[in-house]
C-alpha positions in Angstrom: -22.8 -20.6 -8.1 -25.7 -19.5 -6.0 -28.2 -16.9 -7.3 -26.8 -14.2 -4.9 -23.3 -14.8 -6.2 -24.6 -14.5 -9.8 -26.2 -11.2 -9.0 -23.1 -9.8 -7.3 -21.0 -11.0 -10.2 -23.2 -8.9 -12.5 -23.0 -5.9 -10.2 -19.2 -6.2 -10.1 -19.1 -5.8 -13.8 -21.4 -2.8 -13.7 -20.4 -1.1 -10.5 -16.8 0.2 -10.7 -14.7 3.2 -11.3 -11.4 4.1 -13.0 -9.1 6.3 -11.0 -7.4 8.2 -13.7 -4.7 10.9 -13.5 -5.9 14.4 -13.0 -4.4 17.8 -12.6 -4.1 18.2 -8.8 -5.0 21.0 -6.5 -1.8 20.8 -4.6 0.4 21.0 -7.6 -1.1 24.2 -8.9 -0.4 27.6 -7.7 -3.8 28.9 -8.5 -7.4 27.8 -7.9 -8.7 24.5 -9.5 -10.2 24.9 -12.9 -13.6 23.4 -12.5 -15.0 24.2 -15.9 -12.9 21.7 -17.8 -12.9 18.0 -18.0 -10.4 16.6 -15.5 -10.1 13.3 -17.3 -6.9 13.3 -19.5 -5.3 9.9 -19.8 -2.9 9.4 -16.9 0.6 8.8 -18.1 2.9 6.5 -16.1 6.7 6.0 -16.3 6.9 2.9 -14.2 7.0 0.9 -17.4 10.2 2.5 -18.6 8.7 5.1 -21.0 5.7 7.4 -20.6 2.6 5.3 -21.3 -1.1 6.0 -20.9 -2.6 3.9 -18.2 -5.2 2.4 -20.5 -2.4 1.0 -22.7 -0.5 -0.7 -19.8 -0.8 -4.5 -19.5 -2.3 -5.6 -16.2 -4.0 -3.6 -13.5 -2.4 -0.2 -12.8 -4.1 2.7 -11.1 -2.9 6.3 -10.6 -3.9 8.4 -7.6 -3.1 12.1 -7.8 -2.6 14.7 -5.1 -6.3 15.7 -5.0 -7.2 12.1 -4.2 -4.4 11.7 -1.7 -4.4 15.1 0.1 -8.1 15.1 0.9 -7.7 15.5 4.6 -10.1 12.7 5.4 -7.4 10.5 7.0 -3.8 10.7 8.2 -2.8 7.8 6.1 -3.5 6.4 2.6 -6.1 3.8 3.7 -9.1 5.5 2.1 -7.3 6.2 -1.1 -6.2 2.6 -1.5 -9.5 1.1 -0.6 -11.1 3.0 -3.6 -9.1 0.6 -5.8 -10.7 -2.8 -6.7 -8.6 -5.7 -5.5 -6.8 -3.6 -2.7 -7.7 -3.8 1.0 -5.8 -1.7 3.5 -6.5 -1.9 7.2 -5.4 0.1 10.2 -6.1 -0.5 13.9 -7.9 2.7 14.8 -7.0 5.5 12.5 -3.3 5.8 11.8 -2.2 2.9 14.0 -0.9 -0.5 12.8 -1.1 -1.0 9.1 -1.4 -3.9 6.7 -2.2 -4.2 3.0 -3.6 -7.0 0.9 -3.5 -6.9 -2.9 -5.5 -9.8 -4.2 -5.0 -11.6 -0.8 -1.2 -11.5 -1.2 -0.6 -10.3 2.4 -2.4 -13.0 4.4 0.8 -14.5 5.6 1.8 -11.2 7.3 -0.8 -10.3 9.9 1.3 -7.5 11.4 3.4 -6.0 8.6 3.3 -4.9 5.0 5.0 -7.6 3.0 5.0 -9.2 -0.5 4.9 -5.9 -2.3 7.4 -3.2 -3.3 7.4 0.3 -2.0 9.3 3.1 -3.8 9.3 6.8 -3.3 10.9 9.3 -5.7 12.7 6.3 -7.3 14.2 5.1 -4.0 13.5 1.5 -3.0 12.2 1.5 0.6 11.3 -2.1 0.9 14.0 -3.9 3.0 15.8 -7.0 2.0 13.7 -9.0 4.4 10.6 -8.0 2.5 8.9 -5.5 4.9 7.8 -2.1 3.6 7.7 0.9 6.0 4.3 2.2 4.9 4.0 4.3 8.1 6.5 6.8 6.5 3.9 8.1 4.1 1.6 10.9 5.0 -0.8 11.5 2.1 -0.6 15.2 2.6 2.9 15.2 1.2 2.4 12.8 -1.7 1.8 14.2 -5.1 1.2 11.0 -6.9 0.9 7.3 -6.3 1.0 4.5 -8.9 -0.5 1.2 -7.7 0.4 -2.0 -9.6 -1.5 -5.1 -8.7 -0.2 -8.6 -8.9 3.2 -9.9 -10.2 3.4 -6.8 -12.5 5.1 -5.3 -9.4 7.8 -7.9 -9.7 9.6 -5.6 -12.2 11.3 -4.3 -9.0 12.2 -7.8 -7.7 10.5 -10.8 -6.2 7.0 -10.4 -4.7 3.7 -11.2 -6.3 1.5 -8.7 -4.4 2.2 -5.6 -6.4 4.0 -2.3 -6.0 3.3 1.2 -4.6 5.4 3.8 -6.5 5.0 7.3 -5.0 6.2 10.8 -6.0 6.5 13.2 -3.0 7.5 16.3 -5.0 6.0 18.1 -8.0 8.0 17.7 -11.2 11.1 20.0 -11.3 10.6 22.5 -14.1 12.7 25.6 -13.1 9.6 27.8 -13.4 7.7 29.8 -10.8 10.7 30.7 -8.8 10.3 32.1 -5.3 9.2 30.9 -1.8 6.0 29.1 -1.0 4.6 28.0 2.4 1.7 25.6 3.2 0.2 24.8 6.6 -2.0 21.9 7.4 -4.2 21.5 10.4 -6.7 18.7 11.0 -8.9 17.8 13.9 -11.2 14.7 14.2 -13.3 13.0 16.8 -12.4 9.4 17.5 -15.9 7.8 17.3 -16.1 7.1 21.0 -18.7 4.6 22.0 -21.9 5.8 23.7 -21.7 6.8 27.3 -18.0 7.7 26.9 -16.6 11.2 26.7 -15.8 12.5 23.3 -12.1 12.6 22.3 -10.3 14.6 19.7 -7.4 13.7 17.4 -5.1 16.5 16.2 -2.7 16.7 13.2 -0.6 19.6 12.2 2.1 20.2 9.7 3.9 22.6 7.4 5.8 22.6 4.1 8.2 25.3 2.9 9.6 25.3 -0.6 12.2 27.6 -2.2 12.5 27.5 -6.0 15.2 28.8 -8.3 15.7 28.1 -12.0 18.3 25.4 -11.4 17.5 24.2 -7.9 14.8 23.9 -5.2 14.5 22.8 -1.6 11.6 21.6 0.6 11.3 21.3 4.3 8.2 19.6 5.6 7.0 18.2 8.9 3.9 16.7 10.5 3.0 15.8 14.1 -0.2 14.1 15.3 -1.9 12.8 18.5 -4.8 10.4 18.3 -6.2 9.0 21.5 -7.9 6.2 19.6 -11.4 4.7 19.6 -10.7 1.7 21.9 -9.0 1.8 25.3 -5.6 0.9 24.0 -5.7 2.2 20.4 -4.0 5.6 20.6 -1.1 6.7 18.4 1.3 9.6 18.0 3.6 10.5 15.2 6.1 13.2 14.2 8.4 13.4 11.3 10.7 15.9 9.6 11.9 15.7 6.0 14.3 17.7 3.9 14.5 17.6 0.1 17.1 19.3 -2.1 17.2 19.1 -5.9 19.5 20.8 -8.3 20.5 20.7 -12.0 24.2 21.1 -12.6 23.4 20.6 -16.3 20.1 21.0 -18.1 19.6 17.3 -18.6 20.9 16.1 -15.1 19.0 16.2 -11.9 20.3 15.4 -8.4 18.1 14.8 -5.4 19.0 14.5 -1.7 16.4 13.4 0.8 16.9 13.0 4.5 14.5 12.7 7.4 13.5 11.3 10.8 10.3 9.6 12.0 9.2 8.9 15.5 5.9 7.2 16.3 4.1 5.1 18.9 1.0 3.1 18.4 -1.0 1.0 20.9 -2.0 -2.6 20.3 -5.5 -3.1 21.7 -5.7 -6.9 21.1 -8.6 -8.7 19.5 -11.9 -9.7 21.1 -14.7 -12.0 20.4 -17.9 -11.1 18.5 -19.9 -11.1 21.7 -17.4 -8.7 23.3 -17.4 -6.5 20.1 -21.2 -6.2 20.4 -21.3 -5.5 24.1 -18.2 -3.5 24.7 -16.4 -2.6 21.5 -13.9 -0.3 23.2 -12.6 -3.2 25.3 -8.9 -3.9 24.8 -7.0 -6.8 26.4 -3.7 -5.1 25.7 -4.5 -2.1 27.9 -3.5 -4.1 31.1 -0.1 -4.7 29.7 0.8 -1.4 28.0 0.9 -3.3 24.7 2.3 -0.9 22.1 5.1 -0.3 19.5 7.6 2.5 19.6 9.4 3.1 16.4 12.2 5.5 15.2 13.6 5.8 11.7 16.4 7.9 10.3 17.3 7.9 6.7 19.5 9.6 4.0 19.1 9.2 0.2 20.7 10.5 -2.9 19.8 10.1 -6.6 21.0 11.2 -10.0 18.8 11.0 -13.1 19.8 12.1 -16.6 18.3 12.3 -20.1 20.4 12.3 -23.2 18.2 12.4 -26.3 16.3 9.2 -26.3 18.3 7.6 -23.5 17.4 7.9 -19.8 19.3 6.6 -16.8 19.1 6.9 -13.0 21.0 5.9 -9.9 19.2 5.9 -6.5 20.8 5.1 -3.1 18.9 4.8 0.2 20.1 4.1 3.7 18.1 3.8 6.9 18.5 3.1 10.6 15.6 2.0 12.7 14.9 1.1 16.4 11.8 -0.6 17.6 10.6 -1.0 21.2 7.8 -3.5 21.8 6.7 -3.7 25.5 4.9 -7.0 25.1 6.9 -8.8 22.4 5.6 -11.8 20.5 5.1 -14.1 23.5 1.6 -15.4 24.4 -0.5 -13.4 26.8 1.6 -10.1 26.6 4.5 -11.4 28.7 7.5 -10.3 26.6 9.6 -7.2 26.1 11.0 -7.1 22.6 13.7 -4.7 21.3 14.8 -4.5 17.7 17.6 -2.6 15.9 17.8 -2.5 12.2 20.1 -1.1 9.5 19.1 -1.4 5.9 19.8 0.2 2.5 19.2 -0.1 -1.2 20.9 0.9 -4.5 18.9 1.0 -7.7 20.3 1.6 -11.2 18.2 1.9 -14.4 18.8 2.7 -18.0 16.3 2.9 -20.9 16.6 3.8 -24.5 13.8 4.4 -27.0 14.3 4.3 -30.8 11.8 5.0 -33.6 12.0 2.2 -36.1 9.7 4.0 -38.5 7.0 6.6 -38.4 4.6 4.2 -36.6 6.8 1.8 -34.6 8.9 2.4 -31.5 11.3 0.1 -29.7 12.4 0.5 -26.1 15.1 -1.5 -24.3 15.9 -1.2 -20.7 18.1 -2.7 -18.0 17.8 -2.4 -14.2 19.6 -3.7 -11.1 18.6 -3.4 -7.5 20.7 -4.4 -4.5 19.3 -4.5 -0.9 21.0 -5.1 2.4 19.5 -5.5 5.9 20.8 -6.4 9.4 18.4 -6.9 12.2 19.0 -7.7 15.9 16.1 -8.8 18.0 16.0 -9.6 21.7 13.0 -10.5 23.8 12.8 -11.0 27.6 10.1 -12.3 29.9 8.4 -9.6 31.8 7.1 -11.9 34.5 10.5 -13.3 35.3 13.0 -10.7 34.1 15.9 -12.4 35.8 15.7 -15.5 33.5 17.4 -16.0 30.2 16.0 -14.0 27.3 13.2 -15.8 25.4 15.4 -15.4 22.4 18.3 -13.2 21.1 19.0 -13.4 17.4 20.8 -11.5 14.7 19.8 -11.8 11.0 21.6 -10.5 7.9 19.8 -10.5 4.5 20.9 -9.5 1.0 18.8 -9.4 -2.1 20.0 -8.7 -5.6 17.8 -8.2 -8.7 18.8 -7.8 -12.3 16.3 -7.4 -15.1 16.0 -6.4 -18.8 13.1 -5.8 -21.0 12.0 -4.9 -24.5 8.9 -3.1 -25.6 7.6 -2.8 -29.2 4.8 -0.3 -29.9 2.9 0.3 -33.0 1.2 3.8 -32.8 -2.5 3.4 -31.7 -2.4 -0.3 -32.4 -0.2 -3.2 -31.0 2.0 -3.2 -27.9 4.4 -6.1 -27.0 6.2 -5.9 -23.6 8.6 -8.7 -22.6 10.8 -8.6 -19.5 12.9 -11.1 -17.6 14.4 -10.8 -14.2 16.7 -12.8 -11.9 16.6 -12.4 -8.1 19.1 -13.8 -5.6 18.2 -13.7 -1.9 20.3 -14.9 1.0 19.8 -14.7 4.7 21.9 -15.9 7.7 20.5 -15.9 11.2 22.0 -17.0 14.4 21.2 -16.7 18.1 19.8 -18.4 21.1 16.3 -19.5 22.2 15.0 -20.3 25.7 13.2 -23.6 25.7 12.4 -23.5 29.4 15.6 -25.4 30.0 18.7 -24.3 31.9 20.7 -24.1 28.7 19.7 -21.8 25.8 19.1 -23.7 22.5 21.0 -22.6 19.5 19.2 -20.9 16.6 20.7 -21.2 13.2 19.3 -20.4 9.8 20.9 -20.3 6.3 18.7 -19.4 3.4 19.8 -19.1 -0.2 17.5 -18.9 -3.2 17.7 -17.9 -6.9 14.5 -17.2 -8.8 13.4 -16.1 -12.3 10.6 -13.6 -12.8 9.5 -13.5 -16.5 6.7 -11.2 -17.7 5.1 -10.9 -21.1 2.2 -8.6 -22.1 0.5 -8.0 -25.4 -2.2 -5.5 -26.1 -4.2 -4.0 -29.0 -5.8 -0.6 -29.2 -9.1 -0.4 -31.2 -11.9 2.1 -31.7 -9.5 4.9 -30.9 -9.6 4.8 -27.1 -10.2 1.1 -26.2 -7.5 -1.3 -25.3 -7.5 -5.0 -24.7 -4.4 -6.8 -23.3 -3.2 -10.2 -22.1 -0.4 -10.5 -19.5 1.5 -13.5 -18.0 3.8 -12.8 -15.1 5.6 -14.6 -12.3 6.9 -13.5 -8.9 8.2 -15.0 -5.7 7.7 -14.4 -2.0 10.3 -15.6 0.4 9.7 -17.0 3.9 10.7 -14.8 6.8 12.9 -15.9 9.7 10.0 -16.8 12.0 8.5 -19.0 9.3 11.8 -20.9 8.8 12.3 -21.4 12.5 9.3 -21.7 14.8 10.2 -19.5 17.9 8.0 -21.8 20.1 9.4 -25.1 19.1 12.8 -24.1 17.6 12.0 -26.5 14.7 13.7 -25.8 11.4 11.0 -25.7 8.6 13.4 -25.7 5.6 10.9 -23.8 3.4 11.1 -22.9 -0.2 9.9 -19.6 -1.5 6.4 -19.2 -2.8 6.2 -18.8 -6.6 3.2 -17.2 -8.3 2.2 -17.8 -11.9 -0.5 -15.3 -13.1 -2.4 -14.7 -16.3 -4.6 -11.6 -16.7 -6.9 -10.2 -19.2 -7.8 -6.5 -19.2 -10.2 -4.2 -21.1 -9.7 -0.4 -20.7 -11.2 2.5 -22.5 -12.6 5.9 -22.5 -15.1 8.1 -24.4 -14.9 11.9 -24.3 -17.5 14.3 -25.6 -17.6 18.1 -25.1 -19.6 17.9 -21.9 -19.3 14.3 -21.0 -16.4 11.8 -20.4 -16.5 8.2 -19.5 -13.6 5.8 -18.7 -13.6 2.1 -17.6 -11.3 -0.7 -16.7 -12.0 -4.4 -16.2 -9.5 -7.1 -15.2 -9.9 -10.8 -14.8 -7.0 -12.8 -13.4 -6.1 -16.3 -12.3 -3.1 -16.9 -10.1 -1.6 -20.1 -8.9 0.9 -20.2 -6.0 3.4 -23.0 -6.1 5.0 -24.1 -2.8 2.5 -21.9 -0.9 3.5 -21.4 2.8 0.7 -22.4 5.2 0.1 -23.8 8.6 -1.2 -27.4 8.3 -2.0 -30.2 10.6 0.6 -32.9 11.1 0.7 -36.1 13.2 -1.4 -36.1 16.4 -3.2 -33.0 15.2 -0.2 -30.8 15.7 0.3 -27.7 13.6 3.4 -26.9 11.6 4.5 -24.7 8.7 5.1 -26.3 5.3 5.1 -25.7 1.5 1.7 -26.8 0.2 0.2 -26.9 -3.3 -3.3 -25.9 -4.2 -3.4 -22.1 -3.5 -5.3 -20.3 -6.2 -6.3 -16.7 -6.4 -8.8 -15.7 -9.1 -11.1 -12.8 -9.5 -12.7 -10.1 -11.4 -12.1 -6.3 -10.9 -14.1 -3.6 -12.6 -14.3 0.1 -12.5 -16.3 2.9 -14.2 -15.9 6.7 -14.0 -17.9 9.4 -15.6 -18.0 13.2 -15.5 -20.6 15.6 -16.7 -20.1 19.4 -17.2 -23.4 20.9 -16.1 -22.5 24.5 -16.8 -19.3 26.7 -16.7 -17.7 26.0 -13.3 -20.2 23.2 -12.4 -19.6 19.5 -12.8 -20.8 16.1 -11.5 -18.4 13.1 -11.1 -19.7 9.6 -10.6 -17.2 6.8 -9.7 -17.9 3.1 -9.0 -15.8 0.0 -8.5 -16.3 -3.6 -7.6 -14.4 -6.9 -7.4 -15.2 -10.5 -7.0 -12.8 -12.8 -5.1 -12.7 -16.6 -5.5 -9.5 -17.4 -3.6 -9.1 -20.9 -2.3 -6.5 -23.2 -0.9 -7.2 -26.6 -2.5 -8.2 -29.3 0.0 -6.9 -27.3 3.0 -9.4 -24.4 3.1 -12.1 -23.0 0.9 -12.6 -20.1 0.7 -9.4 -18.4 1.7 -9.9 -16.7 5.1 -9.3 -13.0 5.5 -10.6 -11.9 2.1 -14.2 -10.6 1.5 -16.1 -12.7 -1.1 -17.0 -9.4 -2.9 -16.4 -5.7 -2.4 -17.7 -2.6 -4.1 -17.7 1.1 -3.7 -19.0 4.4 -5.2 -18.3 8.1 -5.1 -20.4 11.1 -6.1 -18.8 14.5 -6.4 -20.6 17.8 -7.2 -18.4 20.8 -7.9 -19.6 24.4 -8.1 -16.6 26.5 -8.7 -15.0 26.8 -5.2 -17.4 24.5 -3.5 -17.4 20.7 -3.6 -19.9 18.2 -2.2 -18.8 14.5 -1.9 -20.3 11.2 -0.9 -18.4 7.9 -0.7 -19.8 4.4 -0.2 -17.8 1.3 0.7 -19.2 -2.3 0.9 -17.4 -5.5 1.9 -19.1 -8.8 1.8 -18.8 -11.3 4.6 -15.3 -12.7 5.3 -14.2 -16.1 6.4 -12.2 -16.0 9.7 -10.8 -19.5 9.9 -9.5 -22.2 7.7 -12.6 -24.3 8.2 -14.9 -21.5 7.2 -17.1 -22.0 10.3 -16.5 -18.4 11.6 -17.4 -15.4 9.5 -17.3 -11.6 9.8 -20.6 -10.2 8.6 -20.9 -7.9 5.6 -20.9 -4.2 6.2 -21.4 -0.9 4.5 -19.8 2.5 5.3 -20.9 5.9 4.1 -18.7 9.1 4.2 -19.8 12.6 3.5 -17.8 15.8 3.0 -18.1 19.4 1.9 -15.2 21.7 1.0 -14.4 25.2 -0.1 -11.1 26.3 -1.7 -9.3 29.1 -3.5 -5.7 29.7 -4.4 -4.8 30.6 -0.8 -6.7 28.1 1.4 -8.7 24.9 1.5 -11.4 24.1 4.1 -13.3 20.8 4.5 -15.6 19.2 6.9 -16.7 15.6 6.7 -18.5 12.8 8.5 -16.8 9.4 8.3 -19.1 6.4 8.8 -22.1 8.7 8.8 -24.6 6.0 9.7 -22.5 4.6 12.5 -22.0 1.1 11.0 -20.5 -1.5 13.3 -17.6 -3.5 11.7 -14.0 -4.6 12.3 -11.2 -3.2 10.2 -8.4 -5.5 11.4 -9.6 -9.1 11.5 -7.4 -11.8 13.1 -7.4 -15.0 11.2 -7.5 -18.4 13.1 -7.4 -16.4 16.3 -7.1 -18.2 19.7 -10.4 -18.4 21.5 -12.4 -16.9 18.7 -10.8 -13.4 19.3 -11.1 -12.4 15.6 -12.4 -8.8 15.9 -10.9 -5.3 16.2 -13.9 -3.0 16.1 -13.5 0.1 13.9 -14.4 3.6 15.1 -18.1 4.6 14.8 -19.2 7.9 13.4 -16.5 10.6 13.4 -16.4 14.2 12.3 -13.2 15.6 10.8 -12.1 18.9 9.4 -8.8 20.1 7.9 -7.8 23.5 6.8 -4.8 24.4 4.6 -3.2 27.8 4.0 -0.9 28.6 1.2 1.4 31.6 0.8 3.4 32.2 -2.3 6.0 34.9 -2.9 
């Protein structure tokens, strides 16, 4: 290890923060109490029974509404990038999205895959493995639990992790009446020098009516963002309705419906020379390269509590249409249309029993079923009279059953064991144009059965410190275009990837009358069996195959402290860092697309209704190709914000990328012609304002 790496390793241990649960501004009816410590132990229920975060095996972070609804961004990118080991990217602000958790998303350059996405208990991830992350507007999220690594496989296959969101405050039957909240946000787009300034606009509202046994919420947002680059604009609008009611004191029903319409441009990547000379240049602008997407959904759930027994049933259905006026063909020559119907059903039951005054046993069972049917057609724009490039229809089913046991000794030992079985099947048929008079047949039949065991053991010592070991496994299935190459129509006959991960964690906190401190450190080692990669074959040709040797190992650390300076005045200091040593055996070292190191910090000063905030983000250099001969340089970004709030309104103004750093936020790996870069916006100014009316 070089001396610089050793220094950064040390800093990664020292520079970090713990994002812990806090009482949120948006969930309270009155002003935020700034004269008390906002550092209670976050409690999560994703592990079957309410558990403090610091006692959970593996890496788990909780983001509350104050961290999500900060008005700095129209999506959850900034909130996720404050978590060590997570890297979310968007093209522009609010455009295309992708997420990596410990490099688990490198096989999916254009979609969010290999992780599970749940909202209010509903499974949103489709049977094909894609998660519709664009549905989430952080303004309407009250809580987000982020699980890193195969811990997320408690919801099925996938070794990336899980995003488990809560969109509504807990139903309590109190504070009956009507409340209204309005959101407005404007932002500059960071236009390059010598170009006119452009403005992005976002507006929305939320109306909630509450009774002692029921409530309803209607909320909507719409936005227009002209984008930083020439072909990087996006527009979105959505409308959602929630209805909850309690026919019995211990039973809660929830109906959720909505529609989402969006369009985002695809600027295309450019070389490093182009990024320096003309960062707004966009090859896609000459071809109207973009994605238009519509989603419509309906969901229903029933949850109940009977003494020490809890159970729930969640059903979700969705219809989606996608229009892609450039398709997947080279040089923007295709017109791609996609129709999709998918749905999920989830059932869960858990029971907790006290064995004695110090020992508790929990046993739970769960089952998840997912269905998806997709039809995709692509035609050649240059010669529209020819046969379509391809026309396929794919049907996928995924079923998951799992059961687990947890044994807890009060303020001491914890043992958590779970086993799961996943069955995935997919059948695809259609035709491909191979530049011949006759269309070539396209056939795929995929059927896999996989186990996903998990075991965690932890011990609490010195009152508020916890050490834990966890071993977990998860699988990631190849998608249709990996099984059959659309360019050669060659059947790859791939097996699913299978991850085996061990992880050590140390979490703790210290609380004094005017000072609180919390920390979390995780070290992990993950081996991917049958990893899917593009490798060289005979005559230097490229093909997709299962390959051994992919390892992901790293260190994640976080530290957070808060000091009460005086009544109503506090200072919060948060830091995080992670070290990545991901490699692919003899094929590539290091693994491209992942920064060698990353770190960040946040400083918040609160004086009653006023808040001053500074955020810093640093990413080390990143390999851009398998040979590690092309690299994206390291960069830093600073953000500043000031806000004022009371029980009726919230005002903020901030500067994103205050020092106008030049970097790319959407790197293309192994790009043709060295076109790796998608320049991120320069300095931008943003300001949101929120009004609240309660009757």
